[in-house]
C-alpha positions as CSV (number, residue, x, y, z in Angstrom):
1,I,83.4,74.2,67.7
2,L,82.7,74.9,64.0
3,V,83.9,78.5,64.3
4,S,87.2,77.3,66.0
5,C,87.7,74.6,63.4
6,A,87.2,77.0,60.6
7,S,89.6,79.4,62.1
8,A,92.1,76.7,62.5
9,L,92.0,75.8,58.8
10,S,93.1,79.4,57.8
11,S,96.7,78.1,57.3
12,P,98.0,74.8,56.1
13,A,100.1,74.3,59.2
14,S,97.4,74.6,61.7
15,S,94.9,72.6,59.6
16,N,97.0,69.5,60.2
17,A,96.0,69.8,63.9
18,L,92.3,69.1,63.3
19,P,91.0,65.6,63.7
20,D,90.4,63.8,60.4
21,D,86.7,63.2,61.1
22,I,86.1,66.9,61.7
23,R,88.1,67.9,58.6
24,Q,86.4,65.3,56.5
25,A,83.0,66.5,57.6
26,L,83.8,70.1,57.0
27,F,85.8,70.1,53.8
28,G,86.0,66.5,52.5
29,R,89.7,66.5,53.2
30,T,91.9,64.6,55.8
31,S,95.4,65.2,57.0
32,S,96.7,62.3,54.9
33,N,95.4,64.1,51.8
34,L,97.0,67.4,52.6
35,D,100.4,66.0,51.6
36,K,99.1,65.1,48.1
37,V,99.3,68.6,46.8
38,P,99.0,68.4,43.0
39,K,102.0,69.4,41.0
40,E,101.7,71.7,38.0
41,S,101.7,69.6,34.9
42,S,104.8,69.6,32.8
43,S,104.4,71.7,29.6
44,P,106.5,73.3,26.9
45,A,108.3,76.6,27.7
46,R,105.9,79.5,27.5
47,P,106.3,81.6,24.4
48,L,107.6,85.1,24.4
49,T,105.4,86.3,21.6
50,G,101.6,86.6,21.4
51,T,98.7,89.0,21.6
52,G,98.7,90.7,25.0
53,Y,95.5,91.9,26.7
54,Q,94.4,94.6,29.0
55,I,92.3,93.8,32.2
56,N,89.7,96.1,33.6
57,P,89.4,95.5,37.3
58,L,85.7,95.2,38.0
59,L,85.5,93.6,41.5
60,S,86.1,95.0,44.9
61,T,88.3,93.3,47.5
62,E,85.2,92.1,49.2
63,D,83.8,90.7,45.9
64,R,87.0,88.6,45.5
65,S,87.0,87.3,49.1
66,R,86.3,83.7,50.1
67,N,85.7,81.9,53.3
68,A,88.6,79.5,52.8
69,D,92.0,81.1,53.1
70,A,94.0,78.0,52.4
71,P,95.4,77.7,48.8
72,D,93.4,75.8,46.3
73,E,96.0,73.1,46.1
74,Y,95.0,71.8,49.5
75,F,91.3,71.6,48.7
76,Y,91.9,69.7,45.4
77,S,94.8,67.6,46.8
78,S,92.8,64.4,46.0
79,P,90.4,63.8,43.2
80,F,86.6,64.4,43.3
81,I,85.3,61.4,41.3
82,V,81.7,62.6,41.6
83,Q,79.1,64.4,39.5
84,H,78.8,68.0,40.6
85,N,75.3,68.5,38.9
86,D,72.5,66.1,38.3
87,G,71.6,64.2,35.1
88,V,69.1,66.8,33.9
89,F,71.7,69.6,34.1
90,R,74.3,67.4,32.3
91,D,71.9,66.5,29.5
92,K,71.1,70.2,29.0
93,L,74.7,71.0,28.9
94,R,75.4,68.4,26.3
95,E,72.6,69.7,24.2
96,L,74.1,73.2,24.4
97,Y,77.6,72.0,23.5
98,E,76.1,70.1,20.5
99,R,74.4,73.3,19.2
100,V,77.5,75.5,19.7
101,F,79.8,72.8,18.2
102,S,77.5,72.5,15.1
103,S,78.0,76.2,14.4
104,T,81.8,75.7,13.9
105,N,83.4,74.6,10.7
106,G,84.3,70.9,11.0
107,G,85.1,69.4,14.4
108,P,86.0,72.1,16.8
109,V,89.0,72.4,19.1
110,F,87.5,72.5,22.6
111,L,89.2,73.8,25.8
112,D,87.5,72.7,29.0
113,L,88.4,75.1,31.8
114,G,88.0,74.0,35.4
115,S,87.7,70.5,34.0
116,S,87.6,67.1,36.0
117,W,87.2,63.5,35.1
118,V,84.3,64.1,32.7
119,S,83.6,67.0,30.2
120,H,79.8,66.4,29.5
121,L,80.4,66.3,25.7
122,P,77.7,65.3,23.1
123,T,77.9,62.0,21.4
124,S,76.7,63.1,18.0
125,K,78.9,66.1,17.5
126,R,82.4,65.5,18.7
127,P,85.3,67.9,18.9
128,K,88.4,67.0,17.0
129,E,90.5,68.0,19.9
130,V,89.8,68.3,23.6
131,W,92.2,70.2,25.8
132,L,91.8,70.1,29.6
133,H,92.6,72.5,32.4
134,G,91.9,71.6,36.0
135,M,93.1,71.4,39.6
136,N,93.8,67.7,40.0
137,S,96.1,65.6,37.7
138,E,94.3,62.3,38.5
139,E,90.9,63.7,37.5
140,L,92.3,65.0,34.3
141,E,94.1,61.7,33.5
142,R,90.7,59.8,34.0
143,N,88.9,62.1,31.6
144,P,88.3,59.9,28.5
145,D,87.7,62.9,26.2
146,G,91.1,64.6,26.6
147,T,93.3,64.4,23.5
148,G,96.0,66.9,24.2
149,Y,96.9,69.4,26.9
150,R,96.1,68.4,30.5
151,I,97.2,71.5,32.4
152,V,96.9,71.5,36.2
153,R,97.2,75.1,37.4
154,S,95.4,77.4,39.8
155,F,94.2,80.8,38.5
156,N,93.8,82.2,42.0
157,D,97.3,82.6,43.3
158,P,97.2,86.0,45.0
159,H,101.1,86.3,44.8
160,D,101.0,86.1,41.1
161,S,102.1,89.6,39.9
162,I,99.0,90.2,37.8
163,N,96.6,88.9,40.4
164,A,98.4,91.1,43.0
165,A,97.9,94.0,40.8
166,L,94.1,93.3,40.5
167,L,93.9,93.2,44.3
168,S,95.7,96.5,44.7
169,S,93.7,98.1,42.0
170,A,90.3,97.0,43.4
171,A,87.2,98.5,41.8
172,D,86.2,100.0,45.0
173,K,89.3,102.1,45.2
174,Q,88.9,103.2,41.5
175,K,85.3,104.1,42.1
176,A,86.3,106.3,45.0
177,A,89.1,108.0,43.0
178,G,86.8,108.4,39.9
179,T,89.4,106.6,37.7
180,S,89.8,103.5,35.7
181,S,93.1,101.7,35.7
182,R,93.7,98.9,33.2
183,I,96.4,96.4,33.8
184,Q,98.5,95.2,30.9
185,V,99.2,91.5,30.5
186,S,102.2,90.5,28.4
187,P,103.1,87.0,27.0
188,S,105.4,86.1,29.9
189,E,102.4,86.5,32.2
190,F,99.8,84.4,30.4
191,L,97.9,81.9,32.5
192,L,98.0,79.2,29.7
193,G,101.0,80.4,27.8
194,E,101.7,77.0,26.3
195,I,98.5,77.2,24.3
196,P,99.0,79.4,21.1
197,D,96.8,82.5,20.3
198,D,93.7,81.9,18.2
199,S,93.9,78.2,18.4
200,V,90.6,77.3,20.1
201,D,87.1,77.2,18.7
202,V,85.1,76.8,21.9
203,I,85.9,77.2,25.5
204,G,83.7,75.6,28.1
205,A,83.7,76.4,31.9
206,C,81.2,74.3,33.8
207,A,80.5,74.9,37.5
208,C,83.8,76.8,38.1
209,F,83.3,80.5,37.3
210,Q,82.1,81.1,40.9
211,Y,85.6,80.0,42.3
212,W,87.8,82.4,40.3
213,R,88.9,85.4,42.3
214,F,90.3,87.1,39.3
215,P,87.7,86.4,36.5
216,E,88.8,89.4,34.5
217,R,92.2,87.7,33.9
218,V,90.5,84.4,32.8
219,V,88.4,86.4,30.4
220,G,91.5,88.1,28.9
221,E,93.2,84.6,28.6
222,S,90.1,83.1,26.9
223,L,90.0,86.0,24.4
224,R,93.6,85.4,23.5
225,L,93.0,81.7,22.9
226,L,89.7,81.8,20.8
227,K,89.7,82.3,17.1
228,P,88.5,85.8,16.2
229,N,84.8,86.2,15.2
230,T,84.0,82.5,15.3
231,G,85.4,81.5,18.7
232,Q,82.8,81.1,21.5
233,M,82.8,80.7,25.3
234,V,80.2,78.8,27.2
235,I,79.8,79.4,30.9
236,S,77.4,77.1,32.7
237,F,76.5,76.7,36.3
238,S,73.7,75.7,38.7
239,D,72.8,76.7,42.2
240,R,75.4,74.3,43.7
241,M,78.8,75.3,45.0
242,F,81.5,74.7,47.5
243,E,80.5,77.4,49.8
244,S,83.9,78.0,51.3
245,K,85.5,78.3,47.9
246,A,83.0,80.6,46.1
247,V,83.8,84.3,45.9
248,G,81.7,86.9,47.7
249,A,80.3,88.5,44.5
250,W,78.8,85.0,43.6
251,K,77.3,84.0,46.9
252,S,75.5,87.3,47.4
253,N,73.6,86.9,44.0
254,N,70.7,84.8,42.8
255,C,70.8,83.0,39.5
256,S,69.5,85.9,37.5
257,E,72.1,88.3,39.0
258,R,74.8,85.7,38.4
259,I,74.0,85.8,34.7
260,Q,74.5,89.6,34.8
261,Y,77.7,89.1,36.8
262,V,79.1,86.6,34.2
263,S,78.0,88.8,31.3
264,R,79.6,91.9,32.7
265,M,82.9,90.0,33.3
266,L,82.9,88.7,29.7
267,E,82.0,92.0,28.0
268,Q,83.9,94.5,30.3
269,G,86.6,92.4,32.1
270,A,89.3,92.4,29.4
271,T,90.1,93.4,25.7
272,L,92.9,92.2,23.6
273,D,95.6,94.7,22.5
274,D,94.3,94.3,19.0
275,G,90.8,95.4,20.1
276,C,89.1,92.0,20.1
277,K,86.4,91.6,22.9
278,F,83.5,89.4,23.9
279,V,79.9,90.0,23.1
280,V,77.3,88.0,24.9
281,E,75.0,86.3,22.4
282,E,72.7,84.1,24.5
283,T,71.7,83.5,28.1
284,I,69.8,80.6,29.4
285,M,68.0,80.2,32.7
286,E,65.9,77.1,33.3
287,G,64.5,76.0,36.6
288,A,66.1,78.9,38.5
289,T,63.1,79.4,40.7
290,I,64.3,76.3,42.6
291,A,67.5,78.2,43.5
292,A,65.4,80.7,45.5
293,L,64.4,78.0,48.0
294,T,66.7,78.2,51.0
295,M,65.8,75.2,53.2
296,P,67.4,71.9,52.1
297,F,64.3,69.9,52.3
298,T,62.2,72.3,50.2
299,K,65.0,72.7,47.7
300,A,65.3,69.0,47.2
301,L,61.5,68.6,46.9
302,G,61.4,71.5,44.4
303,K,64.1,69.8,42.2
304,R,62.3,66.5,42.3
305,M,59.0,68.2,41.3
306,M,60.4,70.5,38.7
307,G,62.9,68.2,37.0
308,G,66.3,68.7,38.6
309,D,69.0,71.2,39.1
310,P,68.6,74.7,37.6
311,F,70.5,75.1,34.3
312,V,72.0,78.5,33.7
313,A,74.5,79.3,30.9
314,V,76.0,82.3,29.1
315,V,77.3,82.1,25.6
316,A,79.7,84.8,24.3
317,R,81.6,85.2,21.0
318,K,85.0,86.8,20.4
319,I,84.7,89.6,17.9
320,S,87.1,92.0,16.2
321,I,86.5,95.7,16.6
């Protein structure tokens, strides 16, 4: 039954035929929710100028694959007003943000990628601006920290011209041919083109990197937005995920390997046309041995005994070459 249900959800049309109780149990979504597809937020016209960047395709087609074929908009059609990680994880993330914010001059401009109704910001060192990107407009409107942009947009559209180029230039094909083919991204193709170049001090991405099918492009966009030599990106995650939405390259790795995966994407996935790139300055892995436990009961017991969800983070800085 589960196999047939999962197959039926491969397209939006067939998914409406499933009973709501089965759909709710499998994916947390009912047929009434499927009509509530979030609309992209209104925003100023995208600029025609700015620093372009080059993407280096690093993932194979299999690495980018996910169990769920339906567009992201269906999965995020109604808000998740829940905490995606426990209190221990959230406290550690606040501590890390506070330390990173303290290294900036004055209150930083903070961009929260993959955001929701809460951004886990510290109370003692506050950003002067908090800009939000996410997948559900109601979640972003509920976020009390947001002060400016609230952009609802998927980064995973396979029909987008750059994403399609990444799929067709898969790393497995390049490896077989012994070549490397970089993809040029111009201002008209920016993911967050309404946000100017070099305008952000810190970018955070909590519990979302595992869902991006085209992380190299997100890396390039983040490089464009951060201030040179001082701008930092903080990627944080635990062992939790929506299994159907995570990419193959993520699910096949443990916490230590995921640090390597994120670090490789940041340092090799993209460079700006002016030569700026990311350099990983710090990695954190606390409680990751819990993630090696596979049985739900032993994992829950391990978290209780060892203090909560694993906390894993990668911190990188944009530098000029």
